[in-house]
C-alpha positions in Angstrom: 16.3 1.3 -8.9 12.5 -0.7 -8.5 9.9 -0.7 -11.2 6.7 -1.2 -10.0 3.2 -1.7 -11.9 0.5 0.5 -10.4 -3.2 1.0 -11.3 -3.4 4.6 -9.7 -1.2 6.3 -11.1 -2.8 9.6 -10.9 -2.6 9.6 -6.9 1.0 8.6 -7.0 1.8 11.3 -9.3 -0.2 13.9 -7.4 1.6 13.0 -4.4 5.0 12.6 -5.9 6.6 15.0 -3.9 5.5 14.7 -0.6 6.7 10.8 -1.2 9.7 12.0 -2.6 10.7 14.5 0.4 9.3 11.6 3.3 11.2 8.5 2.0 14.1 10.4 0.3 14.0 9.1 -2.6 13.8 10.0 -5.9 10.5 8.9 -8.2 10.1 8.8 -11.6 6.4 8.1 -13.6 5.5 6.3 -16.8 1.6 7.0 -17.6 1.8 5.2 -21.0 3.0 2.1 -18.6 1.3 2.5 -16.1 4.6 1.8 -13.7 6.5 3.8 -11.2 10.3 3.4 -10.6 11.9 4.2 -7.5 15.5 5.1 -7.4 17.1 5.1 -4.3 19.4 3.0 -1.6 18.2 -0.7 -1.3 16.6 -0.2 2.4 15.0 3.5 1.0 13.3 1.7 -1.9 11.8 -1.1 -0.3 10.1 1.0 2.2 9.1 3.5 -0.6 7.4 0.6 -2.5 5.4 -0.2 0.2 4.2 2.7 1.0 3.4 2.8 -3.1 1.9 -0.1 -2.9 -0.4 1.1 0.2 -1.0 4.4 -1.7 -2.4 1.8 -4.8 -4.9 0.1 -2.8 -6.7 2.7 -1.3 -4.4 4.3 1.8 -3.4 8.2 2.2 -0.3 9.4 1.9 -0.3 10.5 5.8 -0.9 7.0 6.7 1.9 5.5 4.6 4.0 7.7 6.3 4.3 5.8 9.3 6.0 3.0 7.6 9.2 4.8 8.0 9.3 3.7 11.2 11.0 0.7 12.0 7.8 -0.9 13.9 5.4 -0.8 10.9 5.3 -3.0 8.1 3.2 -3.4 5.5 1.8 -6.5 4.1 -1.1 -6.9 1.6 -2.7 -10.7 2.4 -5.0 -12.1 -0.8 -7.8 -13.4 0.8 -7.8 -16.5 -2.0 -4.7 -18.1 -0.3 -6.3 -18.7 2.7 -10.0 -20.4 1.8 -11.5 -22.4 -0.6 -14.5 -21.2 -0.5 -15.7 -20.1 -3.8 -18.1 -16.9 -2.6 -15.2 -14.9 -1.7 -18.0 -11.8 -1.4 -19.1 -13.7 1.8 -15.6 -13.9 3.1 -15.0 -10.8 2.7 -18.0 -9.4 4.2 -17.3 -11.5 7.8 -14.0 -10.4 7.9 -15.8 -7.1 7.7 -18.1 -7.5 10.3 -21.7 -6.1 11.1 -21.4 -2.5 10.6 -17.6 -2.8 10.3 -17.0 -3.9 14.0 -14.9 -6.4 13.2 -12.4 -4.6 10.8 -12.3 -1.7 13.6 -11.1 -4.5 16.2 -8.3 -5.4 13.7 -6.9 -2.2 13.2 -7.1 -1.4 16.8 -5.3 -4.8 17.8 -2.7 -4.2 14.5 -2.4 -0.4 14.6 
């Protein structure tokens, strides 16, 4: 059993059946705590927890379903760990690029 604390619990609750069906897990939501408990085998728990974390930061259910494939991995990178600059907004802007060009290039390179 794995417990995750999420900010967008409503989004997880609305798509609970789809997540359970696609990842073959059982999900319990606790609105008072803002948490989700996943119950399955350890491998399936890991993949489902990655999907829920991805949904928590804004990915759709359809985008997270691709995590079932072995060649896809979700990894969240915190920009603050890689820069000492105080103006994080400027760093984010450079990652996104003019009209989102740099972001699209990153997406196309990493699928």
